[in-house]
N, C-alpha and C positions, 0 to 999 in steps of 0.2 A: 483541613484539605489538605496532601502529602501532592506537593508540584510536580511532576516531572515533562520530560520529554525521550519521546522517544520516535525511532527507525529503523528503516528494518534493510539489513546491506543485500547486496545486490547476489550472496550466499543461502540466505534465509534468516542470518542474525539477527534474533530479534535485541536490542542496544536502548536500555533506558539509564538515561540521565536524571540523575535529583541530589539540589541543590543543595548545600547543607552549609555553613557561613560559621557557624556558631566551633565547627574546629575543625582542626589543622589537618587532619585524615580523611582517604579514603577507602571507600567499601570496594572492592572491586567480588561482585557473586556473577559464579557460571549455576547455575539451572536446569537440568537434563530432563527435557524427558521421560526418563526409567526408571523404573524400579521393578518392585518384584516381581509386580505382574505385570511384567512382560516379562521374564522366562520361562521358558522354556520348561514342563513339569517333571522334567528328567532332568536338568540342570539348572537345581535352582542356588539360586545366594551369590547366583553371578552377579548382578547388581552391587552386593556389599562389595563382593569382592574385587571389583571393580572401583572400590573407594580405596583399597586397599594398593592398590596393583598401578596405581596410576601417582601416588605419594615414592610408589618405589624408582621414578625418573623417566623422562620421556625420551625425545631422542637426544635432544639438545642440553639437557638437563639431568646428572644425576644425583639431584638428591637434592628438595624443593625445599628443605625446613633452613639448609643452610645460607641459601639469598635473600631469602624472609626478614633473617633473624639479622646478619648485616644489612641491613635498611629502616633495622628498625620496625619492624612489623609482625604481623601471628596470621596462622592461616588455621585452616579445619574443612572438615568436612562431615555432609552428615548422609542417611541412603532410609529413603524410606517405602511400605507400597507401594506409591506412583510413584517419587520424586528423587534424581542424585546429586547433591548440594555442597557445589567449593566453595567458600569466602575466601579474601588474602585482605586485612586491612593492613593497610604503611602510609603515614608520612606524603603531604601530596605530590610534594616535589619525588615522590621517588613510585610513584604508580605507575612506571613502565618497566619496572620490575613484577611485579603484579597480572600487567598486561603478556609481560614474555610469559612467562609461566603461564598461561590461563590456556595461550593463545596455542602454545608447545604443547600442553597436556593436551587440547583439543586434537591434535594432531595423531595424537599417539601413543601410546609408552612405547619403551625398547622392547618389545616382546624379544623373550628370551627363554628357551627353557628353569635359565637356574632361578631368572628371575622371577616365576610363573610359581618351580616350586618352594622359593622363601614363600610367599603370600599364603599362597594356599597352607602351609604349612602354619602359616601368623591365624589364618581365617580358623583353620580347623581345631587346632587352642582356643581361638575365643570361643569359640560354639559348645568348647567340652567343658569351659571354664561356666559361661554363661547358660548356658543353656542342660548339658548336663551333667551337671556336678554341684548345680549349684539346685541350694531351696527354692520349691516355685518355680526352677527357671526354665522346664514346659512348659508349663504355659497356656499359653502361646499355642504351641504347638497342637495341644491336647483341643483348646476352646476351638482355634480355624480351625482344626477337620471337622469338629460335630456341626459347627456352621455353616459354612461357605461347601458345596459336595464338586462344585461343580466352576466357580470364581475362584484364580488364581490366588483372591487374596486368604484362600487356604494355606497355603503355607505364610509364615513368618519372613524378616527382611532377612533374616542369615541363613533361611533357608529352610529342606521341608528333614532335609541327611546329612549328614559330613559328607557323605558318601560320594554326594554327588558334588561337590569339592576337590572330592581327593582322584576324582576321576575326569576332569574336566582334560582336556588334551589341549594342547597350546592353538590347534586349529581352532579350536570352537571358542576360545575364550577374543580370539582374533575375530571371527565372527559375529559375536554378538559389538561388539565392542563399534567392526564399523556401519554397520544397520541401527546403531544407536547414541550413541556420542557422535552428533556433529552439531555443526553450523543450525542447520534447518531443522536439529532439533533440540534447541536450546534455547535459552534467556541470559542475556549478560545487563545485567546492572553496575553505576557504575553509580555510587553514593556517598558527600559531604563534600568535603572544598575543590568544587571543581565546576566552570561552568559547562550546559549541554557542547556550545563549539569547542568548546576545548576537547569533549567525554569524547565528543561523532569522530572528531578527526582521530583520535588513539587508538577507540576499536577499528573503523578502518582500515589500520597502519598497521595493527597486527594480526584482526583477525579474517580480514577480506579478501585473502590470498588460501584463507583453507578452505579449500572446494566442497563444494553441497555431499551430500551422502545418498543413497539408496535406505528408506529407513525401516523395516521390516515390522510391516500391519501384521501386531497381533489378535488374528479377531478372538476377543477378547467375549469368552460366551454369557450373557449376563445370570445372573443366579435363582431359578428357579424361584414363587413365592412358596414360603416352607408353611403345609396346611397342619403339620401335626408336633408338639413338644416333644423337645429329643433331652435326655437326660444321660449322664455316664458320670462313672463313680471312679476313684483311681485308688488305692497307695501308697504315697511316699514318705521317705525320711527327713519329714518334716516336725516342727512343732508344733502349728498349729492348723485347727479343722479348719477351712477354707473352701468357699466357695464361689462360683463367676453367675450370674445368670444375666444371658445379652441376648435378646432381640433384634433383629435387622429394621433400618430405617435408610431415609433417604441419603442423594449422596452430597457433597460437599456444595453442588450448586442447586443441590433441590430447595425451596422455597420455603420450606418448611423448618430443614438447617437448623435455622434463628431458634424454630419456639422448643425444639427438640433441646438447645446447647441452654436454654436456660430452663426449664424444669431440670434436670439436670443439676444446673445451680439450686435452685430453688430445695434440690432432697437433698443435695453434700456440696453441696459450696461453702464451705465455711463453719468457723463455730458456730451460729444461729441459723445454721440448712435444719430443718426438716429430722435428719437424720442423726448430722449431729446434737441435736439436742434433746433427738427425746429415746434414741435407741445406743447410740457412745454414754455418752455423760448424764439421761435419764437413766437407761434401764439396761446401764451398765456391760452392755447384749455382746458387743465388739472390743477389741481391743485398736481393729479398722475397721472402716465399712468406704464406702463411698460408689456413687454413680458417676460416669460419665462416657462419652462420647469416644468411636474411633476414630470422628474427624476423619475420613475416606475421600481419596476424588470419586469414588464412586460408591454406588451404595454401598453403604457400613454399618457400624452396630454401636448399638444402647448398649449400656454393659451394665451392673451392678458386683460389684465384691464384699464379701463382710468374712475377713479374721477371728474368730471365737473368742473371745474372755473363758478362762479352765472356767470349768460345770457348766457349763453351756451347749448347749449338743448344735450342731449344728440343725439338725432339723426347727428348732425353737427360732434361729437364727435368723434363717430362709424364711420361716413364714414370717415373722416380725418383718421386716424389712420387707419384703416383697409385699404388706398389706400396707407399712406407709408408699409407700411404689402407690399402689393402684389404687391410692382416697381419689389420688389426681385426676384419674376418669372419668369417678360421678362425683367431684363439687368441686366448686371451682377454687382458683387459687385467688387471693386480696389485693387488692393491687397497687395495697404498699408491699408484701411478697413481692410480685412483680417489681415495681419500681424501685424495691435494694437489690435485685439483682443486675436488671439494665446497668445500673447505677454502678457496680462493680465491671463488668462486662469494658462498659466506656471506660475505669478510670486502668484500667488494665489494656486495655486499644490508647487509651493516652499513653501509660507506660513505654509502650510496645514501640512506638511514635515517634519517641522522645532519642533512640538512640541510630547512626547514621545504618551500621550495619542489620540491625533487624529493618526499619526500614526497604532498606536493598532484597533480603531476603522475603519479607513479607511480597513486595514490586514484583519479585522472580517470580513467587507462588498460585502468586492469580493471575499476575501474567501465562504462565501454563491452564490455571485453566478458563484462561479464557482471554481473561480482561484484566490489567496491571489494575485501572482506574475500580476497579472492583474494593479494594482498600479504602475508597475516601465513598462508600455507601455501607459499610458496615453500621454504624449508629445509630443509617436512618432506617437498615430492616430491620435492627434489636428494638428499634420505637413502636414500629409497628407492630410487635405482637400485641395481644389480649389475650387480656382469661380466658375465654375462649375458644381462640386457637391454640392456644398450650392443654387444654382439656383435649379438642379433638385430637389433636396430632399421638397426646398419652394416650388416647383410646385407638390408634390403628398401629401403634410401633405395640403398645400392651396387649395386643388381641390374641385370644384364645390360639395355640398355633402354631404363635411363633418362634414360643422363649427356647433359650436353648441353657441349658445345666446341668455347669460341670463341679463334682461334687470333688471336694482335695483333700484328700484325710491324712491324719497319722498311722503311716503304716504300724498297725499291731503287732506290738513285742512277743 
């Protein structure tokens, strides 16, 4: 049980305090309810751009790294399709340095054309290096575009194309910031060696004067139910033929999420999983094979992938992997298999709940989903899953007409 206290400031900022006296440190985590799915389809990559832009300085802070390093702390951030998350860890007696930085970041970057151009160039270069010039780098651009036709999950966090960032104006960037990055669209979690009273007082001191903002309501259109299987084949300069098969599934809040998660672990969660034992180590069809969930806040994807061993055709590998996966729709898994993967999931949860920073991130992400106390219900959700649930959920996800296959083949010379 992770104990915490929560309040909401007058400006709408949700503040959560978790006390952990086992560490002399504290984590200050600010999670904004803005990610790639909140972007305009003609200006994608903005949320990721802001992750960079806000480290380039704010109104009173020219550089975020130096003040943190001077007080023995660390800081970083990440962006997903759903959220943008900033975090700082410092010795508890230096917590106000972290709160000063995050509150000034929330007030806003120091918007200048020069600063924007610098960060645009950084993001464009990252796009080229990671997605255009790297083997398999455009996989998620291709796969998301194949799976989604209307929902903004159809582009990855980096964006659809570097031209969207290249063409972004200072006015557009300001508009995106002031309609998404606001106290009433964020969660502040302070976790570590601090009492709730102290944490709430400091949150009030540093954040209460930041005004509420008008949050842009993105009317996200639900992806229509897919009714026919889709296949796309591309040729690239890559060393190994690879395939991906993705099926639509429920959201992170769907009650069946937990059965789908356990199903993916039964299939490929570790050395004793079905795919690893039978197809990777047994028949030696794959250099790598995996089954996983995208795990997004809105309806996401159940994905299977395999990289062929030399001499194995992609058709042979894909057929074998799909046969193994589809077995779960016909027959029940054993109680022993289910218990094994549940124990593995619970062990991972316990491990993730050891660190004060990990707890801060999880509390923030669950609060964005609707209720931070969901962090304490996860084990029970997994414990109630039965073999019948897994077969039912497998049949619903792996139905005919719901698959999207991307064949990623080595370029013919």
